[in-house]
C-alpha positions as CSV (number, residue, x, y, z in Angstrom):
1,M,-1.8,22.2,20.9
2,G,-3.9,25.1,21.8
3,I,-6.0,23.2,24.5
4,K,-4.4,20.8,27.5
5,T,-5.2,17.0,27.5
6,E,-7.3,17.8,30.5
7,E,-9.7,19.9,28.8
8,L,-9.2,18.0,25.3
9,H,-10.6,15.1,27.2
10,T,-13.8,16.8,28.8
11,L,-14.7,18.0,25.5
12,L,-14.5,14.8,23.7
13,S,-16.1,13.2,26.7
14,E,-19.4,15.6,25.4
15,I,-18.5,13.6,22.3
16,I,-18.3,10.3,22.6
17,Q,-21.1,8.6,25.0
18,D,-19.0,5.9,26.0
19,E,-15.6,6.9,27.7
20,T,-14.3,3.6,26.9
21,R,-13.6,4.5,23.5
22,I,-11.4,8.0,24.5
23,L,-8.1,6.7,25.6
24,T,-5.4,8.8,27.4
25,E,-3.7,5.9,29.4
26,T,0.6,5.7,29.0
27,F,-0.2,2.3,27.9
28,D,-2.6,3.2,25.0
29,L,-0.8,6.1,24.0
30,V,2.1,4.2,22.9
31,S,0.8,1.7,21.1
32,Y,-0.7,4.2,18.5
33,S,2.6,5.8,18.5
34,F,4.0,3.6,15.3
35,D,2.8,2.2,12.5
36,A,4.6,-0.6,10.2
37,S,7.0,1.9,8.8
38,F,9.9,3.7,10.8
39,G,9.7,6.5,13.8
40,S,7.6,6.7,16.9
41,F,5.2,9.4,17.6
42,T,2.9,9.8,20.7
43,P,-0.6,11.1,20.9
44,D,-2.2,13.1,23.5
45,I,-5.5,11.5,23.0
46,V,-6.7,8.9,20.9
47,V,-10.5,8.3,20.0
48,Q,-12.4,5.1,18.6
49,A,-15.0,6.8,16.7
50,M,-18.0,4.6,15.2
51,S,-20.3,7.0,13.3
52,T,-20.4,9.7,11.2
53,T,-21.6,12.5,13.7
54,E,-18.9,12.0,15.6
55,V,-16.0,12.4,13.1
56,A,-17.8,15.8,12.7
57,A,-18.4,16.9,15.9
58,I,-14.5,15.7,16.5
59,M,-13.3,17.9,13.4
60,K,-14.8,20.3,14.2
61,L,-13.6,20.4,17.9
62,A,-10.2,20.0,16.7
63,N,-10.8,22.8,14.4
64,Q,-11.5,25.3,17.2
65,H,-9.1,25.0,19.2
66,N,-6.7,23.6,16.6
67,V,-5.4,20.1,17.2
68,A,-4.0,17.7,14.7
69,V,-6.3,15.0,14.1
70,Y,-4.7,11.5,12.6
71,P,-6.9,9.0,11.2
72,R,-5.9,5.5,12.0
73,G,-7.1,2.1,10.7
74,Q,-5.2,-1.2,11.5
75,A,-1.5,1.2,11.1
76,T,-0.4,-1.5,8.5
77,G,0.9,1.4,6.6
78,L,4.8,1.5,5.3
79,S,5.4,4.7,4.7
80,G,4.4,6.4,7.8
81,G,1.0,7.7,7.1
82,S,-1.2,7.5,9.8
83,L,1.6,8.2,12.5
84,P,1.1,11.4,15.1
85,V,4.0,13.2,14.0
86,H,2.4,16.5,15.7
87,G,1.1,15.2,18.8
88,G,-3.0,15.6,18.9
89,I,-5.6,13.2,18.3
90,V,-5.6,10.0,16.8
91,L,-8.6,9.4,15.4
92,D,-8.9,5.4,15.4
93,L,-11.5,4.3,12.7
94,S,-10.9,0.1,13.2
95,Q,-13.2,-0.5,15.3
96,W,-16.2,1.0,13.1
97,N,-16.9,-2.0,10.6
98,D,-20.6,-2.6,10.8
99,Q,-21.7,-1.7,7.3
100,L,-20.7,-4.8,4.6
101,D,-24.0,-4.7,2.4
102,I,-23.0,-6.6,-1.3
103,D,-25.5,-5.7,-3.7
104,P,-25.1,-8.4,-6.5
105,I,-27.5,-6.5,-9.4
106,D,-25.5,-3.2,-9.2
107,M,-22.1,-4.7,-8.6
108,V,-20.9,-2.9,-6.1
109,A,-20.1,-3.0,-2.2
110,T,-21.0,-0.2,0.6
111,V,-18.6,-0.7,3.4
112,S,-17.9,1.2,6.8
113,P,-14.1,2.5,6.9
114,G,-13.3,-0.4,9.7
115,V,-14.1,-3.1,7.8
116,I,-11.2,-5.5,6.7
117,T,-10.4,-5.7,3.2
118,A,-10.5,-8.8,2.9
119,D,-13.9,-9.6,4.2
120,I,-15.2,-7.4,1.6
121,N,-13.7,-9.6,-1.2
122,D,-15.2,-13.1,1.0
123,A,-18.6,-11.3,1.0
124,A,-18.2,-11.0,-2.9
125,M,-17.3,-14.6,-3.8
126,K,-20.4,-15.8,-2.1
127,E,-22.8,-13.8,-5.4
128,G,-19.8,-15.0,-7.5
129,L,-18.2,-11.5,-7.7
130,M,-15.0,-10.6,-6.2
131,Y,-13.5,-7.2,-5.0
132,P,-10.1,-7.3,-7.2
133,P,-7.6,-5.1,-5.2
134,D,-5.6,-7.1,-3.0
135,P,-2.6,-5.7,-1.0
136,S,-0.5,-8.2,1.4
137,S,-2.0,-7.0,4.3
138,A,-6.0,-6.9,3.2
139,H,-6.1,-9.8,5.6
140,V,-5.6,-7.0,8.4
141,S,-6.0,-3.7,6.7
142,T,-8.9,-1.8,6.4
143,I,-10.6,-1.0,3.8
144,G,-10.4,3.5,5.1
145,G,-7.0,2.7,5.1
146,N,-6.5,1.1,1.5
147,L,-8.6,3.9,0.1
148,A,-6.3,6.9,2.1
149,E,-3.1,5.2,0.4
150,N,-4.8,3.8,-2.7
151,S,-3.7,0.7,-1.8
152,G,-2.7,-2.2,-4.6
153,G,-1.7,-6.0,-4.6
154,P,-0.8,-8.5,-7.2
155,R,-4.0,-8.4,-9.1
156,G,-3.3,-4.8,-10.1
157,L,-1.6,-5.7,-13.3
158,K,-4.7,-6.7,-14.9
159,Y,-7.6,-5.6,-12.5
160,G,-5.9,-2.1,-11.3
161,V,-5.7,-0.7,-7.7
162,T,-8.0,0.7,-5.3
163,K,-8.8,3.5,-7.1
164,D,-10.1,2.1,-10.2
165,Y,-12.8,0.1,-7.7
166,V,-14.0,3.4,-6.0
167,I,-17.1,5.0,-7.1
168,G,-18.5,6.7,-4.4
169,L,-17.6,8.1,-0.5
170,E,-18.9,10.0,2.2
171,V,-16.3,12.3,3.6
172,V,-16.1,14.2,6.5
173,T,-14.0,17.7,5.6
174,P,-10.9,18.8,8.0
175,E,-13.7,21.7,8.9
176,G,-15.9,19.4,10.1
177,E,-18.7,18.9,6.8
178,V,-20.1,16.2,5.5
179,I,-19.8,15.9,1.8
180,R,-20.7,13.0,-0.8
181,T,-19.0,12.1,-3.9
182,G,-19.6,10.0,-6.7
183,G,-22.2,8.4,-6.3
184,R,-23.1,3.9,-7.0
185,T,-23.0,4.3,-11.1
186,I,-20.5,3.1,-13.1
187,K,-19.9,6.4,-15.2
188,N,-20.0,9.7,-13.6
189,V,-18.1,12.8,-15.0
190,T,-20.5,15.5,-13.0
191,G,-17.8,18.0,-12.3
192,F,-14.4,18.0,-11.0
193,D,-13.6,14.0,-9.6
194,L,-13.2,14.5,-5.9
195,T,-14.0,10.6,-5.2
196,K,-10.1,10.1,-7.3
197,L,-8.8,12.7,-5.6
198,I,-9.6,11.9,-1.7
199,V,-8.4,8.4,-3.0
200,G,-4.8,8.0,-2.5
201,S,-4.6,11.3,-0.5
202,E,-3.6,9.9,2.9
203,G,-5.8,11.1,5.0
204,T,-5.2,14.9,4.5
205,L,-7.8,16.0,2.9
206,G,-11.0,14.0,4.3
207,V,-12.1,11.4,7.0
208,I,-13.8,8.8,4.5
209,T,-16.5,7.5,6.9
210,E,-18.2,5.5,4.0
211,A,-17.2,3.6,0.5
212,T,-19.4,2.0,-2.2
213,V,-16.7,0.2,-4.2
214,R,-17.1,-1.7,-7.8
215,L,-17.1,-5.3,-7.9
216,H,-16.3,-7.4,-10.6
217,P,-17.5,-11.3,-11.9
218,K,-15.7,-13.9,-10.4
219,P,-13.5,-15.5,-13.3
220,L,-14.3,-19.0,-14.0
221,A,-11.0,-20.6,-13.7
222,T,-7.1,-19.7,-13.1
223,K,-3.9,-21.5,-13.6
224,T,-0.6,-20.9,-11.8
225,M,3.2,-21.3,-13.2
226,M,6.7,-20.5,-12.0
227,T,9.4,-19.9,-14.2
228,V,13.1,-19.6,-13.2
229,F,16.1,-17.6,-14.5
230,H,19.8,-17.8,-14.1
231,N,19.7,-13.9,-13.4
232,I,17.0,-11.3,-12.3
233,V,17.7,-9.3,-15.9
234,D,16.5,-12.2,-18.0
235,A,13.9,-12.5,-15.8
236,G,12.6,-8.7,-16.1
237,K,13.0,-9.2,-19.6
238,A,10.6,-12.1,-19.9
239,V,8.2,-10.0,-18.0
240,T,7.9,-7.6,-21.2
241,L,8.0,-10.3,-23.6
242,I,4.7,-11.9,-22.0
243,L,2.7,-8.6,-21.7
244,T,3.5,-7.7,-25.0
245,S,2.5,-11.4,-26.4
246,G,-1.2,-10.0,-25.9
247,I,-1.2,-11.6,-22.6
248,V,-2.6,-9.7,-19.5
249,P,-1.6,-12.5,-16.4
250,S,-4.3,-11.7,-13.4
251,K,-0.3,-12.2,-11.4
252,L,2.9,-11.3,-12.2
253,E,5.0,-11.6,-9.2
254,I,9.4,-11.9,-9.1
255,M,11.4,-12.8,-6.4
256,D,15.4,-12.5,-6.7
257,N,17.6,-14.7,-5.6
258,A,18.0,-13.5,-2.0
259,S,14.2,-14.1,-1.8
260,I,14.1,-17.5,-2.6
261,V,17.2,-18.3,-0.2
262,A,15.2,-16.5,2.9
263,V,12.3,-18.3,1.9
264,E,13.9,-22.0,1.4
265,E,15.4,-21.9,5.0
266,Y,12.7,-20.1,6.8
267,E,10.1,-23.0,4.8
268,P,11.8,-25.6,2.9
269,L,9.4,-25.5,-0.1
270,G,11.3,-27.2,-2.8
271,L,12.6,-23.4,-4.5
272,P,15.7,-23.2,-6.5
273,T,18.3,-21.8,-4.6
274,D,20.9,-21.4,-7.2
275,A,18.1,-19.5,-9.6
276,G,19.2,-16.2,-9.5
277,A,15.3,-15.0,-10.3
278,L,12.1,-16.7,-10.9
279,L,8.8,-15.5,-11.7
280,L,5.3,-16.8,-10.6
281,I,2.6,-16.4,-13.0
282,E,-1.1,-16.7,-12.4
283,L,-3.8,-16.8,-15.7
284,D,-8.0,-16.4,-15.0
285,G,-10.3,-16.8,-17.3
286,H,-12.1,-19.4,-19.6
287,P,-10.3,-22.8,-18.5
288,R,-9.7,-23.1,-22.7
289,A,-8.3,-19.8,-23.3
290,I,-6.1,-20.3,-20.3
291,E,-4.7,-23.6,-21.9
292,D,-3.3,-21.5,-24.5
293,E,-2.4,-18.4,-22.9
294,M,-0.2,-21.1,-21.0
295,E,1.7,-21.8,-24.0
296,R,2.4,-18.7,-25.2
297,V,3.4,-17.4,-22.0
298,K,6.3,-20.5,-22.2
299,E,7.1,-19.5,-25.6
300,A,8.0,-16.1,-24.2
301,C,9.9,-16.8,-21.0
302,T,11.7,-19.8,-23.3
303,K,13.1,-16.3,-25.4
304,A,14.1,-15.1,-22.4
305,H,16.6,-17.7,-21.4
306,M,14.0,-19.2,-18.9
307,A,15.8,-22.3,-17.0
308,D,12.9,-24.4,-16.0
309,V,9.1,-24.0,-15.2
310,Q,6.5,-25.8,-12.7
311,V,3.1,-25.3,-13.9
312,A,0.3,-26.0,-11.0
313,E,-2.1,-28.9,-11.6
314,T,-4.6,-28.8,-8.5
315,A,-5.6,-25.6,-6.3
316,E,-3.0,-27.3,-3.8
317,E,-0.1,-27.0,-6.0
318,E,-1.3,-23.3,-7.1
319,Q,-1.6,-22.3,-3.1
320,E,2.0,-24.0,-2.9
321,L,4.0,-21.8,-5.6
322,W,1.8,-18.4,-4.3
323,K,2.8,-19.4,-0.1
324,A,6.7,-18.9,-1.6
325,R,5.6,-15.3,-2.4
326,K,3.6,-14.6,1.0
327,L,6.4,-15.8,2.9
328,V,9.3,-13.1,1.5
329,S,8.2,-10.7,3.9
330,P,8.8,-12.9,7.4
331,A,11.4,-14.7,5.7
332,I,13.7,-12.2,5.2
333,V,13.6,-10.3,8.4
334,R,15.3,-13.6,10.0
335,E,19.4,-12.4,9.6
336,K,18.4,-8.6,10.9
337,P,15.3,-7.2,12.7
338,T,14.9,-4.1,10.5
339,K,13.1,-4.3,7.2
340,I,12.6,-1.4,4.8
341,S,10.3,-1.8,2.3
342,E,10.4,0.4,-0.9
343,D,8.0,0.3,-3.2
344,A,9.7,2.3,-6.5
345,T,7.8,1.8,-9.6
346,V,9.1,2.1,-13.4
347,P,7.6,1.8,-16.7
348,R,7.6,-2.0,-17.8
349,S,10.2,-1.1,-20.4
350,K,12.4,-0.2,-17.7
351,I,12.4,-3.1,-15.2
352,P,15.4,-4.6,-16.6
353,E,17.4,-1.5,-16.2
354,M,15.7,-0.8,-13.1
355,F,17.2,-4.2,-11.6
356,E,21.0,-3.1,-12.9
357,R,20.7,-0.4,-11.4
358,L,19.7,-1.9,-7.8
359,M,22.5,-4.8,-8.5
360,V,25.0,-1.8,-8.4
361,I,23.4,0.2,-5.5
362,K,23.5,-3.3,-3.5
363,E,27.4,-3.3,-4.2
364,K,28.0,0.4,-3.8
365,Y,26.4,0.5,-0.5
366,D,27.3,-3.0,1.0
367,V,23.6,-3.6,2.1
368,D,21.2,-6.3,2.4
369,L,19.2,-5.5,-0.6
370,V,16.2,-7.9,-1.4
371,V,14.2,-7.5,-4.9
372,F,10.5,-8.9,-5.4
373,G,7.2,-7.3,-6.1
374,H,4.8,-6.9,-8.8
375,A,6.7,-6.9,-11.7
376,G,3.9,-7.0,-14.4
377,D,3.6,-3.5,-13.5
378,G,6.9,-2.3,-12.7
379,N,6.0,-2.1,-8.8
380,L,8.9,-3.5,-7.3
381,H,9.5,-3.8,-3.6
382,P,13.5,-3.5,-3.3
383,N,13.9,-4.5,0.7
384,I,16.9,-3.5,2.7
385,I,17.5,-5.7,5.7
386,A,19.2,-3.9,8.6
387,D,19.7,-3.5,12.0
388,K,18.9,-0.1,13.3
389,R,20.9,-0.1,16.6
390,D,23.8,-0.1,13.9
391,H,24.1,3.6,13.1
392,E,26.7,3.6,10.6
393,E,24.7,0.9,8.5
394,M,21.8,2.7,8.7
395,R,23.6,5.9,7.2
396,R,24.6,3.6,4.2
397,V,20.7,2.3,4.4
398,E,19.8,6.0,3.7
399,Q,22.0,6.6,1.3
400,A,21.0,3.6,-0.8
401,V,17.4,4.4,-0.4
402,G,17.3,7.8,-2.0
403,E,19.7,6.4,-5.0
404,I,17.0,3.4,-5.5
405,F,14.3,6.6,-5.3
406,E,16.5,8.7,-7.9
407,A,16.7,5.7,-10.1
408,A,13.4,4.9,-10.4
409,V,12.6,8.6,-11.4
410,D,15.3,8.9,-13.3
411,L,14.1,5.8,-15.5
412,G,10.7,7.6,-15.7
413,G,8.8,5.8,-12.9
414,T,7.5,7.2,-9.7
415,L,8.8,7.1,-5.5
416,S,5.4,5.1,-4.9
417,G,3.2,2.5,-6.4
418,E,0.9,1.5,-3.4
419,H,2.7,2.6,-0.3
420,G,2.1,6.1,-0.3
421,I,4.4,9.0,0.7
422,G,3.9,9.8,4.4
423,T,7.0,11.0,6.3
424,L,9.4,8.6,4.9
425,K,9.3,9.4,1.3
426,A,8.2,12.9,1.6
427,P,11.9,14.6,1.5
428,F,11.8,13.3,-2.4
429,M,8.4,14.4,-3.7
430,E,10.1,17.7,-5.3
431,M,12.4,15.5,-7.0
432,E,9.6,13.9,-8.8
433,L,6.7,16.6,-9.0
434,G,9.2,19.9,-9.6
435,E,8.7,23.1,-7.5
436,V,5.4,24.3,-9.5
437,G,3.8,20.6,-9.3
438,L,4.3,20.3,-5.5
439,D,3.0,23.9,-5.2
440,L,0.0,23.0,-7.0
441,M,-0.6,20.1,-4.2
442,K,0.2,22.6,-1.3
443,R,-2.2,24.9,-2.7
444,I,-5.2,22.4,-2.6
445,K,-4.5,20.4,0.6
446,T,-4.3,24.7,2.1
447,S,-8.1,25.5,0.3
448,W,-9.7,21.9,2.1
449,D,-7.7,22.0,4.9
450,P,-6.9,26.0,5.8
451,N,-5.8,25.2,9.6
452,N,-3.7,22.3,8.2
453,I,-5.4,20.4,10.9
454,L,-6.1,17.0,9.2
455,N,-3.1,14.5,9.4
456,P,-0.3,17.2,9.1
457,G,3.7,16.5,8.5
458,K,2.5,13.5,5.4
459,I,3.3,14.2,1.7
460,F,4.6,17.8,2.2
461,P,8.4,17.9,3.0
462,E,8.6,20.3,6.1
463,P,11.8,22.7,6.0
464,G,15.1,21.2,6.2
465,Q,13.5,17.5,6.4
466,K,15.8,14.8,4.9
467,L,15.4,10.7,5.5
468,V,16.6,9.8,8.5
469,L,16.3,6.3,9.8
470,T,18.8,6.2,12.6
471,D,17.8,7.7,16.2
472,D,20.8,10.2,16.3
């Protein structure tokens, strides 16, 4: 950092009139040093911004003095996207939540970056609409963070992910200029699509200060079923058969045996602990159409050697079935405290083969590998449960994670379907994109941020960078 912290504090105080929104105490800095992934990096100072004017002034100041700036929401990210790896300023946008405007005529919502994502959907539902993107962290994560990471969720199969709903942005560039991209219209092909470029750029190209997102009519009805299989490969085959039958569920989630057992031990729900895997399937739309589609889904699962099926007849039973999926993450960390949550994604046709590859990796490295996720769009969550204090185990985990990425790319997939690249997956970027593809992305970053001020150390691998999950 090209300026002393005391001097930086003084200059920031001229921008932020409320001194309580500038944090320098050790306790505060430590609380901003980590997110939901790995690593701990202490910032030099934290600023809680509450307006576009403030953000623009902060970025201009940072450029003038060559200070790194790290945008941050609620820090629920799983790839290290908000970690201040080079110190500098953490720009906390989580308190900026004053705008949440629903327009039922245009079917859009205009929101501040600190608005909780689930609150957008809740507000839309009151108007007979919904905001479809539903990351698992929706009740705690901010829309700004979801936009930066292009977050997905169970409904991504039918409705798409965050980028599919963003039609307009207000953005502060790394050099402190304010621009607007897109607008309030569904169609917009004026020039380059800067909106889509910024969404998913992980805070490296600009700071999002306002977003306009599309809303969708609320479906008339939903229905949920749980199908049980003797092995996970059959469950994968069922996914393909369902989707090729002409049915597109609103949700199609998978849990392997380890997930099922962990949840049942965590909170008994009557799950079949002897099952190799289960699928949770939600259909939505017109009630009569759902009934017909439900029968066709059963037929598809039967062809894949389904062992059992349970259909929720009430809203309460539906919630109970989905409760199992929601409990997976807290349940699997009871045995060991460290959870490495990945989201390697493959083409739907390769789901059964990816399951087979994961089982080989599990045995090869003797790791506690649990598989669940959004099977309908190939976005699997291979989670490894370990203890980071056991360095020998963590080295095996590092090798296993590397092979998981290699397997996904080898099968025509991608390193990340929704968690982002951040710091954790940066070493593997060239493996997927190639040297030329990665260089092109770097050139885009340089043209937007010539001084590499905004969220440096993310996405692009630094010289000699490797995946490291241990402290030594």
